[in-house]
C-alpha positions as a Markdown table, in Angstrom:
| # | Residue | x | y | z |
|---|---|---|---|---|
| 1 | Unk | -2.8 | -17.7 | -27.4 |
| 2 | Unk | -2.5 | -15.7 | -24.2 |
| 3 | Unk | 0.9 | -16.3 | -24.0 |
| 4 | Unk | 1.7 | -14.9 | -27.0 |
| 5 | Unk | -0.2 | -12.0 | -26.7 |
| 6 | Unk | 1.8 | -10.9 | -23.5 |
| 7 | Unk | 5.2 | -12.0 | -25.3 |
| 8 | Unk | 4.1 | -9.4 | -28.0 |
| 9 | Unk | 3.2 | -6.7 | -25.2 |
| 10 | Unk | 6.3 | -7.2 | -23.4 |
| 11 | Unk | 8.4 | -7.2 | -26.5 |
| 12 | Unk | 6.6 | -3.6 | -27.4 |
| 13 | Unk | 7.1 | -2.6 | -23.9 |
| 14 | Unk | 10.8 | -3.3 | -23.6 |
| 15 | Unk | 11.6 | -1.8 | -27.3 |
| 16 | Unk | 9.6 | 1.1 | -26.9 |
| 17 | Unk | 12.2 | 2.7 | -24.6 |
| 18 | Unk | 15.5 | 3.8 | -23.8 |
| 19 | Unk | 13.2 | 3.8 | -20.2 |
| 20 | Unk | 15.5 | 1.4 | -18.5 |
| 21 | Unk | 17.1 | 3.9 | -16.5 |
| 22 | Unk | 16.6 | 3.8 | -12.8 |
| 23 | Unk | 18.0 | 1.2 | -10.7 |
| 24 | Unk | 17.5 | -0.9 | -7.7 |
| 25 | Unk | 18.1 | 1.9 | -5.2 |
| 26 | Unk | 16.9 | 4.6 | -7.7 |
| 27 | Unk | 13.1 | 3.5 | -8.3 |
| 28 | Unk | 11.3 | 7.0 | -7.7 |
| 29 | Unk | 13.5 | 8.2 | -11.1 |
| 30 | Unk | 11.5 | 5.9 | -13.2 |
| 31 | Unk | 10.6 | 7.2 | -16.3 |
| 32 | Unk | 7.4 | 7.2 | -18.0 |
| 33 | Unk | 6.0 | 6.5 | -21.5 |
| 34 | Unk | 2.4 | 6.2 | -22.6 |
| 35 | Unk | 1.4 | 8.9 | -20.0 |
| 36 | Unk | -1.7 | 10.1 | -22.2 |
| 37 | Unk | -2.7 | 6.6 | -22.9 |
| 38 | Unk | -2.0 | 5.6 | -18.9 |
| 39 | Unk | -4.2 | 8.4 | -17.4 |
| 40 | Unk | -6.7 | 7.3 | -19.7 |
| 41 | Unk | -6.4 | 4.0 | -18.5 |
| 42 | Unk | -6.2 | 5.7 | -15.2 |
| 43 | Unk | -9.8 | 7.6 | -15.3 |
| 44 | Unk | -11.3 | 4.3 | -16.5 |
| 45 | Unk | -9.6 | 2.3 | -13.5 |
| 46 | Unk | -11.2 | 5.3 | -11.3 |
| 47 | Unk | -14.3 | 5.5 | -13.0 |
| 48 | Unk | -14.8 | 1.5 | -12.2 |
| 49 | Unk | -13.7 | 1.9 | -8.4 |
| 50 | Unk | -16.1 | 4.5 | -7.8 |
| 51 | Unk | -19.0 | 2.0 | -9.0 |
| 52 | Unk | -18.2 | -1.2 | -8.2 |
| 53 | Unk | -14.8 | -1.6 | -6.0 |
| 54 | Unk | -15.1 | 1.0 | -3.0 |
| 55 | Unk | -19.2 | 0.1 | -2.9 |
| 56 | Unk | -18.2 | -3.4 | -2.8 |
| 57 | Unk | -15.0 | -2.7 | -0.2 |
| 58 | Unk | -17.4 | -0.4 | 2.3 |
| 59 | Unk | -19.8 | -3.3 | 2.7 |
| 60 | Unk | -16.8 | -5.6 | 3.4 |
| 61 | Unk | -15.6 | -3.5 | 5.5 |
| 62 | Unk | -18.9 | -3.5 | 8.1 |
| 63 | Unk | -18.8 | -7.2 | 8.2 |
| 64 | Unk | -17.6 | -8.5 | 11.5 |
| 65 | Unk | -14.0 | -8.8 | 12.2 |
| 66 | Unk | -13.5 | -12.9 | 12.3 |
| 67 | Unk | -15.0 | -12.7 | 8.7 |
| 68 | Unk | -12.7 | -10.0 | 7.5 |
| 69 | Unk | -9.8 | -11.6 | 9.8 |
| 70 | Unk | -10.4 | -15.1 | 8.3 |
| 71 | Unk | -10.3 | -13.7 | 4.8 |
| 72 | Unk | -7.5 | -11.8 | 4.6 |
| 73 | Unk | -5.3 | -14.9 | 6.2 |
| 74 | Unk | -6.7 | -17.2 | 3.7 |
| 75 | Unk | -5.2 | -14.9 | 0.9 |
| 76 | Unk | -2.2 | -14.4 | 2.8 |
| 77 | Unk | -2.0 | -17.8 | 3.3 |
| 78 | Unk | -1.9 | -18.7 | -0.6 |
| 79 | Unk | 0.7 | -15.7 | -1.3 |
| 80 | Unk | 2.9 | -18.0 | 0.2 |
| 81 | Unk | 2.9 | -20.3 | -2.6 |
| 82 | Unk | 4.5 | -17.4 | -4.6 |
| 83 | Unk | 6.6 | -16.1 | -2.2 |
| 84 | Unk | 8.4 | -19.4 | -1.4 |
| 85 | Unk | 10.0 | -20.0 | -5.1 |
| 86 | Unk | 10.8 | -15.7 | -5.3 |
| 87 | Unk | 12.9 | -16.8 | -2.0 |
| 88 | Unk | 14.7 | -19.3 | -3.8 |
| 89 | Unk | 15.1 | -17.2 | -7.0 |
| 90 | Unk | 16.7 | -14.8 | -4.7 |
| 91 | Unk | 19.1 | -17.0 | -2.9 |
| 92 | Unk | 17.4 | -16.4 | 0.4 |
| 93 | Unk | 16.9 | -20.4 | 1.7 |
| 94 | Unk | 16.3 | -19.4 | 5.1 |
| 95 | Unk | 13.4 | -17.2 | 4.1 |
| 96 | Unk | 12.2 | -20.1 | 1.8 |
| 97 | Unk | 12.5 | -22.3 | 5.0 |
| 98 | Unk | 10.6 | -19.8 | 6.9 |
| 99 | Unk | 7.8 | -19.3 | 4.9 |
| 100 | Unk | 7.6 | -23.1 | 3.8 |
| 101 | Unk | 6.8 | -23.7 | 7.5 |
| 102 | Unk | 4.5 | -20.8 | 7.6 |
| 103 | Unk | 2.3 | -22.0 | 4.8 |
| 104 | Unk | 2.0 | -25.8 | 6.1 |
| 105 | Unk | 1.5 | -24.7 | 9.9 |
| 106 | Unk | -1.4 | -22.2 | 9.1 |
| 107 | Unk | -2.7 | -24.4 | 6.5 |
| 108 | Unk | -3.1 | -27.2 | 8.6 |
| 109 | Unk | -3.3 | -26.3 | 12.2 |
| 110 | Unk | -4.9 | -23.1 | 10.9 |
| 111 | Unk | -7.5 | -24.8 | 9.0 |
| 112 | Unk | -6.4 | -23.6 | 5.7 |
| 113 | Unk | -5.2 | -20.1 | 6.2 |
| 114 | Unk | -8.1 | -18.9 | 8.1 |
| 115 | Unk | -6.3 | -18.6 | 11.5 |
| 116 | Unk | -2.2 | -17.9 | 11.5 |
| 117 | Unk | -1.0 | -19.6 | 14.2 |
| 118 | Unk | 2.5 | -19.4 | 12.3 |
| 119 | Unk | 2.7 | -15.6 | 13.7 |
| 120 | Unk | 2.0 | -16.6 | 16.9 |
| 121 | Unk | 5.0 | -19.1 | 16.8 |
| 122 | Unk | 7.0 | -16.1 | 15.5 |
| 123 | Unk | 7.2 | -17.1 | 12.0 |
| 124 | Unk | 7.1 | -14.2 | 10.0 |
| 125 | Unk | 7.8 | -13.3 | 6.9 |
| 126 | Unk | 7.8 | -10.8 | 3.7 |
| 127 | Unk | 5.8 | -11.2 | 0.6 |
| 128 | Unk | 7.8 | -11.7 | -2.6 |
| 129 | Unk | 6.7 | -11.3 | -6.3 |
| 130 | Unk | 8.7 | -11.8 | -9.8 |
| 131 | Unk | 9.3 | -8.0 | -10.2 |
| 132 | Unk | 11.1 | -8.1 | -6.7 |
| 133 | Unk | 13.2 | -11.2 | -7.3 |
| 134 | Unk | 14.4 | -9.1 | -11.2 |
| 135 | Unk | 15.1 | -5.9 | -9.1 |
| 136 | Unk | 17.2 | -8.3 | -6.8 |
| 137 | Unk | 18.9 | -9.6 | -10.0 |
| 138 | Unk | 19.6 | -5.7 | -10.9 |
| 139 | Unk | 17.3 | -5.3 | -13.8 |
| 140 | Unk | 16.1 | -2.1 | -13.9 |
| 141 | Unk | 12.3 | -0.7 | -13.7 |
| 142 | Unk | 11.6 | 0.5 | -16.7 |
| 143 | Unk | 9.0 | 2.8 | -17.9 |
| 144 | Unk | 5.9 | 3.2 | -15.7 |
| 145 | Unk | 2.6 | 3.0 | -17.4 |
| 146 | Unk | -0.9 | 1.8 | -16.1 |
| 147 | Unk | -3.2 | -1.1 | -17.0 |
| 148 | Unk | -6.8 | -1.5 | -16.9 |
| 149 | Unk | -8.2 | -3.0 | -13.7 |
| 150 | Unk | -4.1 | -4.1 | -12.7 |
| 151 | Unk | -3.3 | -0.6 | -12.1 |
| 152 | Unk | 0.0 | 1.1 | -12.1 |
| 153 | Unk | 2.8 | -1.1 | -12.7 |
| 154 | Unk | 6.5 | -0.6 | -14.6 |
| 155 | Unk | 7.5 | -2.8 | -17.3 |
| 156 | Unk | 9.6 | -4.7 | -14.8 |
| 157 | Unk | 6.7 | -5.9 | -12.6 |
| 158 | Unk | 4.6 | -6.4 | -16.0 |
| 159 | Unk | 7.4 | -9.0 | -16.8 |
| 160 | Unk | 7.0 | -10.3 | -13.4 |
| 161 | Unk | 3.0 | -10.6 | -13.7 |
| 162 | Unk | 3.5 | -12.0 | -17.1 |
| 163 | Unk | 5.4 | -14.9 | -15.6 |
| 164 | Unk | 2.9 | -15.7 | -13.0 |
| 165 | Unk | 0.2 | -15.8 | -15.4 |
| 166 | Unk | 2.3 | -18.3 | -17.7 |
| 167 | Unk | 3.1 | -20.7 | -14.7 |
| 168 | Unk | 5.0 | -19.0 | -12.3 |
| 169 | Unk | 2.2 | -19.3 | -9.7 |
| 170 | Unk | 1.6 | -22.6 | -8.3 |
| 171 | Unk | -2.0 | -21.4 | -6.8 |
| 172 | Unk | -2.7 | -20.3 | -10.6 |
| 173 | Unk | -1.4 | -23.5 | -12.0 |
| 174 | Unk | -3.5 | -25.8 | -9.8 |
| 175 | Unk | -6.6 | -24.1 | -10.2 |
| 176 | Unk | -6.7 | -22.2 | -13.9 |
| 177 | Unk | -3.4 | -23.3 | -15.6 |
| 178 | Unk | -4.2 | -26.9 | -15.7 |
| 179 | Unk | -7.7 | -29.3 | -15.2 |
| 180 | Unk | -7.6 | -30.7 | -11.9 |
| 181 | Unk | -10.5 | -32.7 | -10.0 |
| 182 | Unk | -10.1 | -30.7 | -6.7 |
| 183 | Unk | -10.4 | -27.6 | -7.8 |
| 184 | Unk | -11.9 | -25.0 | -10.6 |
| 185 | Unk | -10.9 | -21.7 | -12.1 |
| 186 | Unk | -13.3 | -19.8 | -10.2 |
| 187 | Unk | -11.2 | -20.7 | -7.0 |
| 188 | Unk | -8.2 | -18.4 | -8.4 |
| 189 | Unk | -10.4 | -15.6 | -9.5 |
| 190 | Unk | -12.7 | -15.7 | -6.3 |
| 191 | Unk | -8.9 | -15.7 | -4.5 |
| 192 | Unk | -8.0 | -12.7 | -6.4 |
| 193 | Unk | -11.0 | -10.9 | -5.9 |
| 194 | Unk | -11.1 | -11.6 | -2.6 |
| 195 | Unk | -7.6 | -10.5 | -2.1 |
| 196 | Unk | -8.5 | -7.2 | -4.3 |
| 197 | Unk | -11.6 | -6.2 | -2.0 |
| 198 | Unk | -9.6 | -6.9 | 1.1 |
| 199 | Unk | -6.8 | -4.4 | 0.4 |
| 200 | Unk | -9.2 | -2.0 | -1.2 |
| 201 | Unk | -11.2 | -1.8 | 2.2 |
| 202 | Unk | -8.0 | -1.5 | 4.2 |
| 203 | Unk | -7.2 | 1.6 | 2.5 |
| 204 | Unk | -10.4 | 3.5 | 2.0 |
| 205 | Unk | -9.8 | 6.3 | 4.4 |
| 206 | Unk | -6.2 | 6.8 | 2.6 |
| 207 | Unk | -7.5 | 6.2 | -0.4 |
| 208 | Unk | -10.1 | 9.2 | 0.1 |
| 209 | Unk | -7.9 | 11.6 | 1.9 |
| 210 | Unk | -5.1 | 11.2 | -1.2 |
| 211 | Unk | -8.0 | 11.8 | -3.8 |
| 212 | Unk | -8.9 | 15.2 | -1.5 |
| 213 | Unk | -5.8 | 17.0 | -0.9 |
| 214 | Unk | -4.1 | 16.0 | -4.3 |
| 215 | Unk | -3.8 | 18.5 | -6.9 |
| 216 | Unk | -2.8 | 15.5 | -9.2 |
| 217 | Unk | -4.0 | 12.2 | -8.6 |
| 218 | Unk | -2.4 | 10.4 | -10.7 |
| 219 | Unk | 0.8 | 11.7 | -10.2 |
| 220 | Unk | 0.5 | 11.3 | -6.4 |
| 221 | Unk | -0.3 | 7.6 | -6.8 |
| 222 | Unk | 2.1 | 7.6 | -9.4 |
| 223 | Unk | 4.7 | 8.7 | -6.7 |
| 224 | Unk | 3.2 | 6.3 | -4.1 |
| 225 | Unk | 3.3 | 3.3 | -6.2 |
| 226 | Unk | 7.3 | 3.8 | -6.9 |
| 227 | Unk | 7.5 | 4.3 | -3.1 |
| 228 | Unk | 5.8 | 1.1 | -2.3 |
| 229 | Unk | 7.4 | -0.7 | -4.7 |
| 230 | Unk | 11.3 | -0.2 | -3.6 |
| 231 | Unk | 10.0 | -0.5 | 0.1 |
| 232 | Unk | 9.3 | -4.0 | -0.9 |
| 233 | Unk | 11.8 | -5.0 | -3.0 |
| 234 | Unk | 14.2 | -3.3 | 0.0 |
| 235 | Unk | 12.3 | -5.4 | 2.5 |
| 236 | Unk | 11.1 | -1.6 | 4.6 |
| 237 | Unk | 8.8 | -2.1 | 7.1 |
| 238 | Unk | 7.9 | 1.2 | 6.0 |
| 239 | Unk | 3.7 | 1.2 | 5.4 |
| 240 | Unk | 3.0 | 3.4 | 2.4 |
| 241 | Unk | -0.2 | 5.4 | 2.3 |
| 242 | Unk | -2.5 | 3.8 | 0.2 |
| 243 | Unk | -1.0 | 0.3 | 0.3 |
| 244 | Unk | -1.5 | -0.7 | 3.8 |
| 245 | Unk | -1.9 | -4.4 | 4.3 |
| 246 | Unk | -1.6 | -4.7 | 8.0 |
| 247 | Unk | -3.8 | -7.3 | 10.0 |
| 248 | Unk | -7.3 | -6.2 | 10.4 |
| 249 | Unk | -7.1 | -6.3 | 14.0 |
| 250 | Unk | -4.0 | -3.6 | 13.9 |
| 251 | Unk | -6.4 | -1.7 | 11.5 |
| 252 | Unk | -9.4 | -1.4 | 13.6 |
| 253 | Unk | -7.4 | -0.3 | 16.6 |
| 254 | Unk | -6.0 | 2.8 | 14.8 |
């Protein structure tokens, strides 16, 4: 039933607009659909952030660095299982090999990803997802809109997200997608929650500054989201404001 709902929603979005107007190199001109609804959902998300996500992120922020660092490393390590198939789909087999080696080393020597010996060995990688893969295949972004809790997205990224939830994420498959003896559904949701809180805690000041200085916060976040996605697709090293997912040691030393 959930798969059917996703397919129906995505087909509706695809047919709602001759909105597939921009290309990979012109992401910031992305059209917008359902702006009134998106602004309403954005306001809901902002309210939820103020009463839940931000307070939790502030508590998380005061935890000792080793706990924050270990948590960030674990969720980053799990992102490898999403990156590897996307490296392959993008035809970047060298990156797939590096990412696989990172995952094996950090899961074993790094004790389930708590530590990151692979980076010390010079094995670096860029996170990839199905939205980025679709972009490398030349699929236009489609229109921009906002989803409850998930936040900003485009039709292309929503399709990529759907691919993740209906079988494209190996971690989802071994925890929630199938009955396994070693993992529970909650293991998946714990890691997703930890990833969200870790990211939110890293961007507390940047979000506060943006909210304070923006005449239209909705428009500002839209611009930053599209800019960040363009950077990710092009594997740019540029860090977009409110999108910093750096190492905790780097953030603490700023």
